[in-house]
Each structure stands twice: as C-alpha cells, then as structure tokens.
C-alpha positions, 0 to 999 in steps of 0.5 A: 500500500505504501508503494502504491501511495508513493507513486501518487505523489511528486518524485521530490516528496517520494524521495523525502519519504524514502530518505526518512529512517522512521518511515522506512523502518515503520513500513519495513522498506528496503530501498535500492537507489540507483546512483547516477554519475553526473551526465556521464549516463552511467547508473549503478545500483547503490547496493551493488556498488557498496558490495564491490567497494567492500570487497575491494577494501579487503584486497587493496590495489586489486580489481573487483568487477562491477556491472552497471545498469546498461550491462557495461563492466567496471573495475573497482580499485581501492587504494589506502595510500597515505598520501593519496587514498582513493577509489577508482572505477575503470571501464575501458578508457573511462575512469571515474574517481569516487574517493569520497566513498572511502568513508565507508571503509574501515581504514580510519586514516583514509576516512579522516584524510578524505573527510578533512580534504573535502570539508576544507575544499568546500568550506563546510560549516564548522557545525557540520564538520563537528557533527560528522568528524566524531562519526568518521573518527569512530567508525565507517559511515553507513550507506544512509550516513554517506548520503546525508553527508553528501547532501551537506557537502553539496549544499555549499557554494563551492560545490554549487559552483562546480555543479553549475560549471560542469553542467554548463560545460556539457550544455545541459543545465536545468533550473534545479542546478542553477537555483538550489531550493535549500535554505541551508545553502543560501544561509551558507551563501550569504549568512543566516538572518534571524531578527535583523530588521534591515540591511544595516543590522544584517551587515553589522550582526551577520555579514561582517562575521560571515566575511571574516570567516570566508577570508580565514578559509582562503584569502582569494577564494573567500574574498570572491565569495564575499563579493557575492554579498555586494548588493549594498554599499555597506557590504563593500565597506565591511570588506574594505575594513578587513585586512585584505592585502594589497597583493590579494586586492590587486589579484582580485581586481585583475580577476574582476575584468572577467567577472560579473557586474556586481563583483566589479562594482563592489571591488571598485568600492573596496579599492576606493577604501584602500588608498594606502595600497596605491602602489599595488592596485592603481593600475588594476583599478583603472583597468577594471573601471574602464571595463565596468564603464563599458570602455576598452575592448567591447565584451560579447555580453552586456554585464547588466543584462546577464545579472538582471536576467539571472536575478529575475530567474533566481528570485522567481524560482525561490518564490516557488517554495514556502521555505523562504516565506519567513525571511525578510524580502531584503535578505531574499533579494540579497540571496538571489543577487548573490546566486545570480552573480555566482551563475553569471560568473560560471556562464562567463567562465564557460563562454560561448554565445549568451543571447538565447541563454540570457533570454531564457533566464529572463523569461522562465520565471518572469511571472513568478518574479513579478508576483513575488515583488507585489507580495514583498511590497507589504513589508518593503514598499520602496523597491519595485520590480522595474528596478531589477531591469538592466538599465536601472541596475546599471544606474544603481551599481554605477551610482554606488561607485560614484557615491564611494568616490565622492565619499573618498574623494582624496582616495580617488585622486590618489588612485588616479580615478577621480576624473574617470569617475567624477570628472565633467568629460563626456566619457566619465562615469558621472556623465554616463548615468542618470543621476536622479535614478542613481538616488532611487532605493536599492534592492535591499532598501525597500524598508529603509526610509529616505533621509532626504527632505523635499526642498521647501520651495518644491514642497509649496509647489506640490501643495499648491498643485494638489489644492487645484480646484480642478485637479488633473494628471498634471496636478500630481506630476511633481509628487509621483517620484518624490515618495521614492526619493524623499521623505514625504510629509504626512499631509501630502498623501491626504492632499492627494486623496482630497484632490482625487475626490474633488476630481470626482475620480476622473483624471483628465490625461490630456489625450495621453493614456500613458500619463494616466497609467503613470499617475495611477501607479505613482500615486499607488506607490505614494499610498504604499510607502506612506501607509496611507489607507485613505489615499489607497481607498480613493485609488481603488474607487478610481480603478473601479470607476474606470474599469466600468465606465472608461475600460479602454483607458485603463487596461486590466493589467495596469489596473491590477498593477496599480491596485496591488501596489496600493494594497501595500498601504496595509502592512498587517497580513490579514488587512493586506489579504482583505485589500487584495481580495477586494481588488480581485472582486472589483476586477472579477465582477467588473467589465472583464473580457474573456481574454483578460479573464483567461490571463488574470485567472492563473495570476490570481491562482499563483498569487494565492499559492504564494500567500495561502491566506489569500484563498479565503479573501480572493475566492469570490473574485477568482470564481467570477474571473473563472466564470468569465474565462470559461464562458 
C-alpha cells in the first residue's frame, strides 16, 4: 500500500519519504537507489556498488568487477595510500574517481584524510564538520550516513559552483542546478538572518562575521565569495575594513575584468577604501573601471543584462517554495543577487554565445518574479520590480561607485580615478548615468526610509498643485517620484486623496493614456510607502470607476498593477489579504473580457499559492474571473 501511495505523489516528496529512517523502518522498506554519475549516463545500483567497494577494501590495489545498469563492466580499485587514498572505477578508457566513498571503509586514516580534504575544499560549516568528524573518527559511515553527508557537502557554494560549471560545460543545465531550493545553502551563501530588521543590522550582526570567516578559509577564494554579498554599499565597506592585502586586492581586481557586474562594482568600492595600497592596485583599478564603464575592448555580453536576467530567474524560482516565506524580502533579494552573480560568473567562465541563454533566464520565471515583488511590497514598499531591469541596475551599481568616490574623494585622486569617475568629460562615469535614478532605493532598501527632505520651495509647489480646484494628471506630476526619493510629509498623501475626490475620480490625461497609467501607479506607490489607507481607498474607487465606465483607458493589467501596489498601504497580513481580495472582486465582477479573464485567472491562482491566506479573501473574485474565462 505504501508503494502504491508513493507513486501518487511528486518524485521530490517520494524521495523525502524514502530518505526518512522512521518511515522506512515503520513500513519495513528496503530501498535500492540507483546512483547516477553526473551526465556521464552511467547508473549503478547503490547496493551493488557498496558490495564491490567492500570487497575491494579487503584486497587493496586489486580489481573487483562491477556491472552497471546498461550491462557495461567496471573495475573497482581501492587504494589506502597515505598520501593519496582513493577509489577508482575503470571501464575501458573511462575512469571515474569516487574517493569520497572511502568513508565507508574501515581504514580510519583514509576516512579522516578524505573527510578533512573535502570539508576544507568546500568550506563546510564548522557545525557540520563537528557533527560528522566524531562519526568518521569512530567508525565507517553507513550507506544512509554517506548520503546525508553528501547532501551537506553539496549544499555549499563551492560545490554549487562546480555543479553549475560542469553542467554548463556539457550544455545541459536545468533550473534545479542553477537555483538550489535549500535554505541551508543560501544561509551558507550569504549568512543566516534571524531578527535583523534591515540591511544595516544584517551587515553589522551577520555579514561582517560571515566575511571574516570566508577570508580565514582562503584569502582569494573567500574574498570572491564575499563579493557575492555586494548588493549594498555597506557590504563593500565591511570588506574594505578587513585586512585584505594589497597583493590579494590587486589579484582580485585583475580577476574582476572577467567577472560579473556586481563583483566589479563592489571591488571598485573596496579599492576606493584602500588608498594606502596605491602602489599595488592603481593600475588594476583603472583597468577594471574602464571595463565596468563599458570602455576598452567591447565584451560579447552586456554585464547588466546577464545579472538582471539571472536575478529575475533566481528570485522567481525561490518564490516557488514556502521555505523562504519567513525571511525578510531584503535578505531574499540579497540571496538571489548573490546566486545570480555566482551563475553569471560560471556562464562567463564557460563562454560561448549568451543571447538565447540570457533570454531564457529572463523569461522562465518572469511571472513568478513579478508576483513575488507585489507580495514583498507589504513589508518593503520602496523597491519595485522595474528596478531589477538592466538599465536601472546599471544606474544603481554605477551610482554606488560614484557615491564611494565622492565619499573618498582624496582616495580617488590618489588612485588616479577621480576624473574617470567624477570628472565633467563626456566619457566619465558621472556623465554616463542618470543621476536622479542613481538616488532611487536599492534592492535591499525597500524598508529603509529616505533621509532626504523635499526642498521647501518644491514642497509649496506640490501643495499648491494638489489644492487645484480642478485637479488633473498634471496636478500630481511633481509628487509621483518624490515618495521614492524623499521623505514625504504626512499631509501630502491626504492632499492627494482630497484632490482625487474633488476630481470626482476622473483624471483628465490630456489625450495621453500613458500619463494616466503613470499617475495611477505613482500615486499607488505614494499610498504604499506612506501607509496611507485613505489615499489607497480613493485609488481603488478610481480603478473601479474606470474599469466600468472608461475600460479602454485603463487596461486590466495596469489596473491590477496599480491596485496591488496600493494594497501595500496595509502592512498587517490579514488587512493586506482583505485589500487584495477586494481588488480581485472589483476586477472579477467588473467589465472583464474573456481574454483578460483567461490571463488574470492563473495570476490570481499563483498569487494565492504564494500567500495561502489569500484563498479565503480572493475566492469570490477568482470564481467570477473563472466564470468569465470559461464562458
């Protein structure tokens, strides 16, 4: 009966059940797994392989014959050489090394040597090492224990880099390989977060210690992994504050010439914080700055497009599982950017034509990415999905470099990069970015309030426009982006809500429908960031009014987007769910074409899967949408 039931569940669930000792003992199950060796096409029953190793252990250096599932014969040889113990499998010209299975043997020195070598190479966490070292020292591991230990080993960033690089080289890589779904893995990648409410607390309480341990492991390799955390300038400062040597920093800057955009920007920030290493790093820093700015020999890829596509894919994929639901959005974005940078490095190392692969990464989880960003707005309303696109990533990373140069202006002059960064020439980095967009919140700053004040004269102009007797789209123009850039006084959202009421929920767009959409989304962002329920409620009425009376002026996708952003005015989960449910009902019971309903139905379904609490509030609206879609 267990076997029959196991066939009814997905393979991932079935494998988890069969790996549980409690279940296998309760139902008296014997499992005989098939071990597949990468993409070689070789599959061997685990029991057969383990018996062969046991036989070969009794006569070291001698061949023991083994047959794989295809019928091919392999010779297994165990060596207990003290300098290089190992296990090899040979079939004709094919040779495979499976030295990690020495952990199953009775030779204690070989077990310890393999264990110590692998844990150091893969930088396995100290808690994991302590747990397994006692067992490895005391006795051979059991078959199940070896499988558990291998799972710990493959959950390290070093092992994932190897796996991704290997699959890319074979031009056979899947989403599961590119984006591990293990929480344990991402905690090893960027550090474990618990009660850290924002990025500053994370850097002070988690990242600094994490970076220190990585550098203690290996100076260069550890620094490369530290750079994966560089989604915020505070991380760059933490790296610069370490005792990384000038020689090592020079090597890293040279390596950065072929690295991802995130690592390049972070390295430049770090170097600007190390002016005392001028003699070692000046030439390499200038070369990297040219490459980061898009100068010099043209690269066959857009560094920001690859990073953007990989991030969208990773973030959308991580949203598929509830394992990360308890983690703050800023940490999940940090983890997603770290994995995206890691993937980008592997892609660039393998080389080849990248256009189709980048297009695939950007599209494979795009819908999931967009929906997850809507969900995140409830907790972190100041960062939106559009800012993950290549153009804004370029402005974000370049803006960080410019800020670091301005903060360390003397260092920039000393290192010979001041003019290239902050000069007035056409080719300077400052002249090649949108300065206003460099001031927008970064991906880890969605819940960090702006400290910039709106200039008093501008504030008076905003108030005057919002008090206009006949408000139109232009009346709101000055406030639309202010909520992302500045600290907005609490009376401004209230004035905007009053203006909408005076306009009787109909805003003249001067013949430009696009202006109305921009206005609606901008006001929704203002309501979300200010947590102003009143403004959000007025916007819901505008959406309802236009969808029923002026449907052509407000497409359902724009209505849905503006409505979801406005829902983030409610920070409490249940209040937010009620708000989303009301929005879905408005759309479902409003003017909705069959085609629009067919598009909206899977979106709402996926949204409810991301946040199961939504099923109870979105049920009626979803039923109405389904009725229209199936009509």
